[in-house]
C-alpha positions, -999 to +999 in steps of 0.1 A: +344+640+546+379+655+552+413+644+538+441+648+563+479+648+557+500+647+588+537+655+586+557+649+617+594+651+625+620+670+645+629+707+640+648+717+609+638+689+586+620+711+562+584+703+574+572+738+572+585+745+536+573+711+523+539+716+539+534+750+522+543+736+488+520+706+492+492+727+505+493+748+474+498+719+450+469+698+464+447+727+475+449+717+511+443+740+541+476+744+558+472+746+595+505+754+612+501+736+646+534+749+658+522+785+653+494+779+678+518+769+705+541+798+696+511+822+700+505+809+736+542+813+743+543+849+729+512+858+750+530+844+781+561+866+773+539+896+766+522+892+800+553+882+818+538+848+828+563+821+839+561+784+832+553+776+868+524+800+870+497+776+859+467+796+870+478+826+849+485+802+819+450+788+823+436+824+822+455+831+790+441+799+775+405+809+784+408+843+766+433+837+738+421+840+702+443+824+675+435+826+638+454+813+608+447+827+574+462+817+540+466+848+520+483+857+486+513+869+506+515+836+525+501+823+558+493+849+584+490+842+621+468+864+643+469+866+681+439+884+696+435+902+663+472+912+659+493+899+630+521+881+648+534+861+619+570+873+624+569+878+662+562+841+670+594+832+652+616+853+675+645+838+694+627+843+727+597+824+716+617+796+699+637+790+731+605+786+752+579+771+729+589+734+735+585+738+773+552+756+769+538+729+746+546+703+772+521+718+797+490+695+797+465+723+798+482+740+768+484+708+749+447+699+754+435+734+745+456+736+713+448+701+701+411+709+705+416+741+685+435+723+657+409+696+654+381+723+651+401+741+625+403+709+604+366+698+607+351+690+573+382+703+555+410+689+534+440+698+554+477+693+558+494+697+592+530+696+604+542+692+639+556+667+663+526+645+671+500+651+643+499+615+632+503+600+667+481+622+688+463+650+671+450+630+641+459+593+647+435+584+618+451+608+593+449+595+557+485+601+550+513+601+577+548+613+569+578+613+593+603+637+579+638+633+594+674+645+588+707+645+606+711+669+636+740+689+620+721+693+587+690+705+606+710+730+626+726+743+594+692+748+577+677+766+607+708+789+610+705+799+573+667+803+577+672+826+607+699+846+589+675+852+559+649+865+584+674+888+601+674+868+633+708+872+650+718+838+664+751+819+657+753+783+645+765+768+678+735+783+697+712+770+670+727+735+672+724+735+710+688+748+708+678+720+684+695+694+707+674+707+736+642+708+716+648+672+704+652+660+739+622+679+752+600+668+723+609+631+727+604+631+765+570+648+767+544+631+787+517+639+762+522+643+724+559+633+724+578+631+691+577+596+679+572+576+648+536+564+640+535+528+631+518+535+598+539+565+588+561+568+557+597+577+568+616+602+545+651+612+553+658+646+538+695+648+548+708+641+513+679+651+492+664+685+481+631+700+491+618+693+456+627+656+459+609+654+493+579+671+477+578+646+448+580+616+472+552+629+494+531+639+464+532+604+451+521+590+485+492+615+485+482+606+450+483+569+457+462+574+489+436+595+470+433+567+444+430+541+472+402+561+489+385+566+455+386+528+449+375+521+485+344+543+480+334+523+449+340+490+468+319+500+498+291+516+478+258+497+483+240+490+451+203+492+453+182+461+446+165+465+413+145+442+390+174+441+365+199+433+392+178+405+406+172+391+370+209+393+363+218+376+396+194+347+389+208+342+354+244+342+367+236+320+396+218+294+375+246+294+349+274+291+374+256+264+393+255+242+362+292+248+356+299+240+392+281+207+391+300+198+359+333+206+376+325+189+409+302+162+423+284+184+448+265+167+476+244+189+498+232+176+532+207+197+550+193+231+541+186+267+553+151+276+565+131+294+539+125+325+561+143+344+588+177+359+594+206+334+599+243+336+600+259+309+578+293+299+593+315+275+574+351+264+572+372+279+544+394+254+525+393+267+489+385+299+471+355+281+455+338+269+487+319+302+492+304+297+457+290+263+468+270+281+496+258+310+474+250+290+442+231+262+458+209+282+482+175+292+470+178+324+491+204+351+485+235+349+508+253+381+516+288+368+520+315+387+539+347+389+518+380+405+522+383+440+506+413+429+484+391+406+464+371+436+451+402+451+435+397+425+408+373+439+382+353+407+377+350+399+414+341+436+420+312+433+396+301+399+409+304+411+445+279+439+439+255+417+419+254+392+449+256+419+476+289+407+490+301+427+520+337+440+518+357+439+550+391+451+560+409+422+577+429+424+609+410+455+621+377+465+634+357+475+603+328+494+617+312+500+582+312+463+574+297+455+608+269+479+602+261+464+569+261+429+583+237+439+611+215+455+585+213+423+565+202+404+596+178+431+606+162+427+572+157+390+577+183+379+552+212+354+552+247+365+561+277+343+552+309+344+573+342+324+574+350+324+611+386+313+603+392+346+586+415+329+560+418+297+540+427+265+558+425+283+591+417+250+609+448+233+594+470+262+605+455+260+640+447+297+638+424+314+663+389+318+649+375+354+646+347+365+670+328+384+643+301+358+637+294+353+674+293+390+680+267+395+652+246+366+665+245+380+700+239+415+688+212+407+663+196+377+681+200+357+648+208+320+650+240+306+635+239+277+610+272+258+610+284+244+577+311+219+572+327+217+537+348+187+527+366+179+495+398+184+475+382+207+449+400+188+422+381+186+388+353+160+390+360+152+426+333+151+453+325+181+474+304+178+505+284+207+519+269+198+552+244+221+570+240+217+607+211+226+630+208+263+639+227+273+671+210+298+695+236+320+712+211+342+730+223+330+763+258+342+757+270+377+766+294+400+747+320+390+773+317+354+763+325+358+726+354+333+728+332+306+742+304+313+717+329+312+688+343+279+701+309+264+701+304+274+665+337+260+655+332+227+673+300+221+652+317+231+620+346+206+627+321+178+632+303+186+600+335+187+579+338+149+586+304+140+574+302+123+540+268+107+537 
């Protein structure tokens, strides 16, 4: 599994320098996406191909070979076997590259090339649209910005160090034009990704930028590491089953002492069912799990597993972590596997506590699982204040068959489930 860092932003913000430092620091493969477009631009200049000669550009794309190598001397870029590391930074290429990268055929070809370069690797990429178009699911997204004048100054000094003869006014005008072109592109335009971290480098040094991004990368790596632990499926063993039964019995006794629990109805002794209940208190799921003879695999928000005790209990009871407010494919697969194995799956359709009181829209996950797996839904209504020694009612309804519903009727199926739950929440005998 790859780890991808995407750094976007306008020209002259220091993306290239920062990327090189971070690549070395975190041992990431540095894929210079801008270099790929510059190679196409250089090849067009070499062959005298103009922007409007699309057929000739397509021919170049069919035959072009671009390779990027990280060497001890730095990154080397090869175009059809020739080292063009310096040539692609020439004034002529710089003035034309933004327009070339706006050509659809060039864009599609280079994005495909960049994605292939990154397959199965830990990489860092900088460009204009890495986090929004090339890798919209990048693990880390950074938008590096700076004032126009500061960017022009940096690029002017950079060119002078490389021996490129171009005055400051021309550099400023060139960056203005590039900014305009990059932001107005039909495909892959320069824009801020919703989940990107914005860093303004106008008043801070490269080292400060590197430190800020480094901390973001470190935090993300820790988050991924924790996520892997959370989502890891623990095998069913004799010891795990024994431990679960001991904990279940002990907590059931404590629960009965704390609350006067009254159970109405029950779950069939065999077969896969989806238990759907209202969510009024953080202890209501325990009433379902502890007082069922069968194991209930409850779906729980991922954040709960960040607590060490809940993390441990979650794995003992095979709770299924899920990322809320997004389509969690991994969680869906685990839910369907539970049902395929003839087990019980517990879901709160409200998605949050006291969803009914808040008049929130119920989630369609339970209905989707029922239609997909052909498992019946058992509605459950829970009623009580959950104050010490108060009464708590857990009312099981009759199984609901949703086999006549289609995936296009998820809202209707969900409404049917919720109607039954609401009725059951009012039952106290």
